[in-house]
C-alpha positions as CSV (number, residue, x, y, z in Angstrom):
1,M,65.5,149.8,31.8
2,A,63.2,147.7,33.9
3,I,62.4,144.0,33.2
4,V,59.1,142.8,34.5
5,F,58.2,139.1,34.7
6,I,54.4,139.1,34.3
7,D,54.0,135.4,35.2
8,G,54.5,136.4,38.9
9,Q,57.5,134.1,39.4
10,I,60.8,135.3,40.8
11,P,63.4,134.8,38.0
12,T,65.6,131.8,38.4
13,A,69.4,131.8,38.2
14,E,69.1,130.0,34.9
15,Q,66.8,132.8,33.5
16,F,69.3,135.5,34.6
17,N,72.2,133.5,33.1
18,A,70.4,133.1,29.8
19,L,69.7,136.9,29.7
20,A,73.3,137.7,30.5
21,Q,74.5,135.6,27.6
22,L,72.7,137.8,25.1
23,T,75.1,139.6,22.8
24,G,75.6,143.1,24.0
25,A,73.2,142.6,26.9
26,A,73.3,145.4,29.5
27,F,71.0,145.9,32.5
28,T,70.4,149.1,34.3
29,G,67.5,150.1,36.5
30,N,65.4,147.6,38.4
31,V,64.4,144.0,37.8
32,T,60.9,143.5,39.3
33,S,58.5,140.7,39.8
34,P,54.9,141.9,40.5
35,L,52.7,140.3,43.2
36,P,49.6,139.0,41.5
37,V,46.4,138.8,43.5
38,T,44.0,135.9,43.0
39,D,40.3,136.4,43.9
40,V,38.7,133.5,45.8
41,T,35.0,134.2,46.1
42,A,33.5,130.8,47.3
43,T,30.7,131.4,49.8
44,A,31.9,128.7,52.1
45,G,35.2,127.1,53.0
46,T,37.2,125.9,50.0
47,T,40.5,124.5,48.9
48,L,43.2,127.0,48.1
49,T,44.9,125.6,45.1
50,A,48.6,125.3,44.7
51,A,48.6,127.7,41.8
52,Q,46.8,130.3,43.9
53,M,49.1,129.7,46.9
54,I,52.4,130.2,45.1
55,N,51.1,133.1,43.0
56,G,51.6,135.7,45.7
57,A,48.4,136.9,47.3
58,I,44.8,135.7,47.7
59,L,41.9,138.1,48.3
60,R,39.2,136.1,50.1
61,S,35.5,137.2,49.9
62,G,32.1,135.5,49.8
63,P,31.4,133.7,53.1
64,T,28.6,135.1,55.4
65,A,29.8,133.2,58.5
66,A,33.0,132.0,60.0
67,F,34.8,129.6,57.6
68,S,37.8,127.4,57.1
69,D,39.9,127.1,53.9
70,T,42.2,124.2,53.3
71,T,45.6,124.3,51.6
72,D,46.3,122.2,48.6
73,T,48.3,119.0,49.1
74,A,52.0,119.1,49.4
75,T,52.2,117.0,46.2
76,N,50.3,119.6,44.2
77,I,52.3,122.5,45.7
78,L,55.6,120.8,44.8
79,A,54.3,120.2,41.3
80,A,53.5,123.9,41.0
81,L,57.0,125.0,42.1
82,P,59.5,124.7,39.2
83,G,62.6,122.8,40.3
84,A,61.3,122.3,43.8
85,A,63.9,120.9,46.2
86,I,64.3,120.7,50.0
87,G,64.5,124.3,51.2
88,T,62.6,125.8,48.3
89,A,60.5,128.6,49.7
90,F,57.6,130.8,48.7
91,T,55.5,133.5,50.3
92,L,51.8,133.9,50.4
93,T,49.6,136.7,51.8
94,I,45.9,136.0,52.4
95,V,43.5,139.0,52.8
96,N,40.3,138.2,54.5
97,S,37.9,140.9,53.3
98,T,34.9,139.3,54.9
99,A,33.2,140.2,58.3
100,Y,34.0,136.8,59.6
101,A,37.0,134.8,60.9
102,E,38.9,132.6,58.5
103,T,40.8,129.5,59.7
104,I,43.5,127.9,57.5
105,V,43.5,124.1,57.6
106,A,46.4,121.9,56.4
107,G,46.0,119.8,53.3
108,S,47.7,116.4,53.0
109,G,51.4,116.6,53.5
110,V,51.3,120.2,54.7
111,T,52.3,121.2,58.3
112,L,51.0,124.5,59.7
113,A,52.9,126.6,62.1
114,G,52.5,130.1,63.7
115,S,49.3,132.0,63.1
116,T,46.5,130.2,61.2
117,V,43.4,132.3,62.0
118,L,42.5,135.6,60.2
119,P,40.0,137.8,62.0
120,E,37.5,139.8,60.0
121,L,39.0,142.4,57.7
122,S,42.6,141.3,58.2
123,A,45.6,140.0,56.4
124,L,48.0,137.2,57.2
125,S,51.4,136.5,55.6
126,F,52.8,133.0,55.3
127,V,56.2,131.6,54.4
128,G,56.1,128.1,52.8
129,Q,59.0,125.8,52.6
130,V,59.5,122.4,51.0
131,T,60.8,120.0,53.7
132,D,60.8,116.8,51.7
133,V,60.5,115.8,48.0
134,S,60.6,112.0,48.1
135,T,57.5,112.1,50.3
136,P,56.2,115.5,49.4
137,A,56.0,117.8,52.5
138,V,55.6,121.5,53.0
139,T,55.6,123.6,56.1
140,L,53.5,126.8,56.0
141,T,54.2,129.3,58.7
142,G,51.8,132.2,59.5
143,L,53.7,135.3,60.5
144,A,51.1,137.6,62.0
145,A,47.5,138.6,61.6
146,L,47.4,142.4,61.1
147,P,44.3,143.4,63.1
148,S,45.4,142.0,66.5
149,L,46.7,145.0,68.3
150,T,49.4,144.4,70.9
151,S,51.8,146.8,72.4
152,A,54.6,146.7,74.9
153,G,54.0,150.3,75.7
154,N,51.3,152.9,75.5
155,I,48.8,153.2,72.7
156,A,47.4,156.6,71.6
157,V,44.9,156.7,68.8
158,P,43.5,160.1,67.5
159,G,40.3,158.6,66.1
160,N,38.2,155.5,66.2
161,E,39.8,152.1,66.6
162,T,38.3,148.8,65.6
163,V,40.1,145.6,66.5
164,G,39.0,142.3,65.0
165,G,40.9,140.2,67.5
166,T,42.4,140.7,70.9
167,L,43.7,144.0,72.3
168,G,46.6,143.7,74.7
169,V,48.4,146.7,76.1
170,T,51.0,146.5,78.8
171,G,50.9,150.3,79.2
172,A,48.0,152.8,79.0
173,A,45.6,153.1,76.0
174,T,44.2,156.5,75.2
175,L,41.8,157.2,72.4
176,D,40.1,160.4,71.2
177,D,37.0,158.6,70.1
178,T,35.4,155.1,70.1
179,L,37.0,151.8,70.8
180,D,35.3,148.7,69.5
181,V,36.9,145.3,70.1
182,T,35.4,142.0,69.0
183,G,37.8,140.0,71.2
184,A,39.1,140.4,74.7
185,V,40.7,143.6,76.1
186,T,43.7,143.2,78.4
187,L,45.4,146.2,80.1
188,S,47.9,146.4,82.8
189,D,47.3,150.2,83.1
190,T,44.5,152.6,82.3
191,L,42.2,152.8,79.3
192,A,40.7,156.2,78.4
193,A,38.4,157.0,75.5
194,S,36.4,160.1,74.7
195,G,33.7,158.0,73.0
196,N,32.2,154.6,73.8
197,I,34.0,151.5,74.7
198,S,32.4,148.2,73.5
199,G,33.6,144.7,73.2
200,A,32.7,141.0,73.5
201,A,34.8,140.5,76.6
202,F,35.5,143.8,78.2
203,A,35.7,143.2,81.9
204,A,38.1,144.0,84.8
205,T,39.2,140.7,86.4
206,A,40.6,141.3,89.8
207,A,41.8,138.3,91.8
208,A,40.4,137.8,95.3
209,A,42.8,137.1,98.2
210,S,42.5,136.2,101.8
211,L,44.1,137.2,105.1
212,A,43.9,134.6,107.9
213,G,42.9,136.0,111.3
214,T,45.7,135.6,113.9
215,T,43.4,133.5,116.0
216,A,40.6,132.5,113.8
217,G,38.5,133.4,110.8
218,T,39.5,135.3,107.6
219,I,39.3,138.6,105.8
220,E,38.6,138.1,102.1
221,Y,39.4,141.1,99.9
222,V,39.4,142.2,96.3
223,M,40.1,145.4,94.3
224,P,37.5,145.5,91.5
225,E,38.4,149.0,90.3
226,Q,42.1,149.6,89.7
227,G,42.2,152.6,87.3
228,V,42.6,156.2,88.2
229,A,39.6,155.8,90.5
230,K,40.1,152.8,92.7
231,K,37.9,150.7,95.0
232,F,38.9,148.1,97.6
233,V,36.4,145.8,99.3
234,A,37.0,143.4,102.2
235,Y,34.8,140.9,104.0
236,A,35.6,139.9,107.6
237,N,34.3,136.3,108.1
238,A,34.3,135.5,111.8
239,Y,37.7,137.3,112.1
240,E,39.4,136.9,115.5
241,N,42.7,138.3,116.8
242,D,43.3,137.7,120.5
243,T,46.8,139.3,120.4
244,T,48.1,142.8,120.6
245,T,49.7,142.7,117.2
246,S,47.7,144.4,114.4
247,Q,47.4,142.9,110.9
248,T,47.8,144.6,107.6
249,I,46.7,144.1,104.0
250,T,48.6,145.7,101.1
251,F,46.4,147.0,98.4
252,P,46.9,145.1,95.1
253,V,47.3,148.5,93.4
254,A,48.4,151.5,95.5
255,F,46.2,154.6,95.6
256,A,47.8,157.9,94.5
257,N,46.5,159.6,97.6
258,V,45.3,158.4,101.0
259,P,41.8,156.8,100.3
260,A,38.6,157.2,102.3
261,I,37.1,154.4,104.3
262,V,33.5,154.8,103.1
263,S,32.0,151.9,104.9
264,N,32.9,149.6,107.8
265,T,30.3,147.3,109.3
266,T,32.7,144.9,110.9
267,G,33.1,146.6,114.3
268,L,36.9,146.5,113.9
269,T,39.1,149.6,114.1
270,V,40.8,150.1,110.8
271,S,42.9,152.7,109.1
272,A,44.3,153.2,105.6
273,T,47.3,154.7,103.9
274,A,47.8,154.9,100.1
275,T,49.3,151.4,100.2
276,T,48.0,149.6,103.2
277,L,44.9,148.7,105.3
278,T,45.7,148.2,109.0
279,I,43.3,146.1,111.2
280,T,44.0,147.2,114.7
281,A,44.4,144.2,117.1
282,P,41.2,143.9,119.2
283,D,43.1,141.8,121.8
284,A,39.8,140.1,122.6
285,T,38.1,136.7,121.9
286,T,35.3,138.5,120.0
287,T,34.7,137.4,116.4
288,Y,34.0,140.1,113.8
289,T,31.9,139.8,110.6
290,G,31.1,142.6,108.1
291,V,32.3,144.6,105.1
292,I,34.9,147.3,104.6
293,V,34.8,149.5,101.5
294,I,37.6,151.9,100.6
295,E,37.6,154.3,97.7
296,G,40.0,156.9,96.4
297,I,42.3,158.0,93.6
């Protein structure tokens, strides 16, 4: 036999005790409490009522631009929780079915923690907990917005992938088709896709660095391409080395093979290995200015 509480509330200890006291009562099977879903269709930001918040789940639709919804007050939430006491908890899942970001704002007496923003077409689960009853207070903690895609390893997707938030991968990302990201893309390794790659902030950001000449001047350098195919660019700015000791620059990311020096307009003698650029010491008071470009895989 299964007992279903259709009011959406988890049965209290008192309810179970009352049932157990029935003459000849016997329970087999499962005791379940279904998760009701409340539709909220306001076309702009609105207040999520206490009844909606403790009922289980809210399906949000309606807005045609980014919007903010405000929680009910802690006073109203406590009033909607039978027998509320410090530590009383409830769960809430909000599903943002719109094409726009939803931000959750705290009502009076409510403290927000964790995630509070739902990207487009996403869901966010919250745990609410009563922290005070004399002066009503509730903490609402957002656990995780589902569309943000983050991985500590590699990501392999056999088809299209659409991400409403930020894509962060510490390994490699490989897709058989198109990747569309509305936020930023951050990778510490390679990204390969058989289709198109599009995003609001898809860019390789390679930090520039500088080598001071032994005597004077500098060599500024950057590695703008760090994938399978790599590119290193250096600019000698009045570089001078009057000694017999050569200087070296370690590539920010090593090449898999010895790269080619495709351009050198500095007048310096340079050579490259898979890991290092060597600037042979001129042993002269001449200053050198120009560009060095190295490419390879």
